[in-house]
N, C-alpha and C positions, 0 to 999 in steps of 0.2 A: 566180144564186146559182153555177151552175160558172165564167164567165169571171172570177166577184171569188175563187173557190177558185183559180183559174189563174192569180189575176194575184197574190193575197198566194204563193203558192210560190215563182212566179219571185221577189217578193221577198223572200225567204227565203231562201233561192237564194244570191242575186245578194250578201245580208250576211252570210249564211258565207266565199262568196268574197271579197267583200272584208273581212272579218277577216283570210281567212289569206292574203294580198296583205301589208295592213300587220302585218302579225307575221311573214313572210318577207324584207321589206324591213327592217325593227327589226330581227331578226335580222342581219342582210348588215354594217348602218352602226354595227350596237355591236362587231361580233367583232371588231376592231383595236382598235378601243378595250373590249377585256376583256383582252386579249394588254398592252397596253398597263401596266394597270392589274394585273395581274398579274405583270407582269415579268420573263415570256420568252413566247417560245414554243416551243411545243410539236410538232418534226418527227416522225414516221413515219419511220425512216428502214432500207435494210437492212446484212445484218452479212455478208450471205455472199457478195455481188457484187460484190468487185472490178473495174472502177475504181473504181465509181458507189457501193458504200459494205462497207466492212469494218473491223478494228481489227486496224490494226498490231500488232508482236511488245510493244509495251510496255499494248496494252491500249488505244491510246485509236482514236476513231474518225478514215477516213481516205478521202477518196474524192471523190468529182466532186458527186457528189447532198451529201457532205456541208457541201464548202466553200457549196454553194448555201444550205445550210440556217446556215450559219453566215454568209456574206453578208447575209443580209434582216434574221440575228441584231441587225446591225451597223447597216442601216439605222435598225430601229428605236428601237434602245435605243442606239446605240456602244460595245457590248460582245458580240460574236462568240459570248463562253461565255453568252448571254444565253439559245441553240437551247439546247435541252434535246430532245437524243436519244435517242430511246426505238428499241430496236427494234422492226423489224416484220420478217416474212416473207410471202411471194406468198401464204399461206394466212390472213395475221392481220391482214393491215394496212385493209382497212376495214372489218370487225371494230373493229377500237384507234379511226380516226375517230366511227363510227354511234354509240358508245362514251363519245365526246368523251374518250379517254383523249390528244386531239395536236388538234391544231387544223389540222395541214399532213399530205398525206405526199408526202415528196421521194424516192419509192422503185421503180427501171424498174417506174411505172406510165404502159399503155400505154394510146392514147384511143384508147376504139372507143364505139359509142351505146349498146348495156345503159348502160358507166360511166357516159357522159353524161346517161343517165333517171338514177342513181340519187346523183350528186355532179355539182363543179362543179368543172370541167374550165380548166387552165390554158391560157396558148399556149405549143403547144410547146417543150423546155429541149432535147431529144435529139431523132435521127431511127435509130430500134433496127430494124433485119433480124432473121432466124436465122439461126442458121448450125449445121449438123451434126458434130458431135464423138466424133468414132471411134477405136481403138485403131491406134498405129502401121500397125500390118500389115493392116489392114482391109481388101478389097478393095470394102468398099461406096463407094461415090466420090459418091451426091444421095440424097434425098432418095428419091426415084421408087424408084430400086433398093433399097427395104425393105419391100417384100411378105414377109408369114413371116418379115419380123427384129421385133425385141423393141428398140423406144426406148423411154425414158427420157426424161419430159416431166413436170419440178416441178408438182404436183397444184392446181390455181386458174388455171397461168398460160395465157397467151393460146396457146403450141405446145402445148399440150393438146387446144384448139380447133383448132389447124391442123394437127396427123395429122394429126385422126382425120379429117379432110376432106380433106388433099388426099392421106394413102395411107392408106384405110383397110384397107387389106391387113396395114399394119401393126397385129404387138402392142403394144398399148402401156403401157408399165407408169411406175403412176403413183411418186415421187419426191420426200419434206418438204423438201427443199435443191436447191442449186446443185452442192456439196459428194458428197453418196449423187450424181447422175445421176452425180458423172466418176468414184464408186467402182465405179456398176454398170457402167462399159465400161472398164474395166483389169484391174477383178474378173471380166471372161466374163458378165454378171449379163444386159445387153444389149448389143446390137453397135452403136445409138447415143442420144447425147444431144444432143435436139435445144434450143434456149435463141439468148438474145439473144446477138448476135454479137459486141460487144464482150467481153464472159463470157469466151463459152467461146474469142474468141481469143487471152484470156490464160490460159487455166486451159493453154489447147496450149503457151502461152510458156514457162511454169511448168514444162510435165512435158514431159523431153522423146517417151514412155510414150502421147502424144495428141498426133493432130493434125484440122485444121476441111479439112471439106473440100465440096465445093457452090455452088450459088448461092445470095448472098441470100433467104430465103423472108420473101415479104408486111412493108416497109418499113414502122413505122410510129408514129409520134411517142410519146415519153415526156413526161407531165406531168403537171404539181403540183399536188392535189386534194384542195378545201375540204368541207368539207358539204355536202348538194345546200341551195340559200337561200341558201347566205354565198359573193353576190357581190360584195360588198364588199372581199373580201381579196382574192379572185383577182381584181379588178379591178388590185389595189393589188401584186400579182404579179406579174402582164400590166403591168403600168407598170414595176414595175425591171429587169424580164429582156429587154425591147426599150431599154433607157438603157443596158446593158450590152453590148447586143450595138453598137449606137452608140460611146459609147466606146472597146469593143474589149479591155472584161473581159472580158468572154462568150468571144470569139477565144483570147486568154489564157490562160482557163483549161482550154479546149476541146483546146488544143496540149499543154497539160502531162500529163494524164488520157490522152489516146488519139491524141497526135503516128504513134507506136510504129505503131498500125494504120490510121492514116488510110489506105494508098491501096486498105483490104478496107472499109472505111466507106460505107453512103447520102455520108451528109453530119450538120452540126449541127442 
């Protein structure tokens, strides 16, 4: 009797797993079809992280990741205006994905094991390290000097975890945005702000009161992100990223946005 019950339970679990697998595969297969039927590719993008994503003076989305989003829409619809750009922040981007407000995130998302377990991650489209932003007159030269210092990080960012681990004696100040992080340094509320290399290099380039210091911290890839199980969409993204690298369009786009910082960057 117990053997029969055991077999019955095994078959029941196998049936449940089969349903889950079929459901996941069906979702993955249908995602691109759903996007085509809708006529829009909904992409979560940053608006506070130039040169990846920001607003220009006319209120238009601009940046490297914006161009990527529009490229994918052009491939799908022969019309880059079919990219519906949905503003997200570091704190809201995964919620926007999981609640089906967007199909894809292209929003300075670094690849981690935890995120791999929660969503589908593309091949890398950029390699980013963190750098330390300080006031021009600051004597702080590297993160290791920041013991007892106030270090601003964007809440929910990978830097929040890294600074806590690498400099446990720093006093972390969680902020809501890149602009707020820079402001805390300029106003003296924080001694340093740690964030993605290109973003802080751009802040220092535009503001003579700020400078970047120290060596790159923990380089990681930026990836596009789809909902867990949506492997079809991510495979499609990977295919076009590979084609862009082969035909040179990726390199041209990279140099357009990052050429001025090339000597400070890990690579594309």
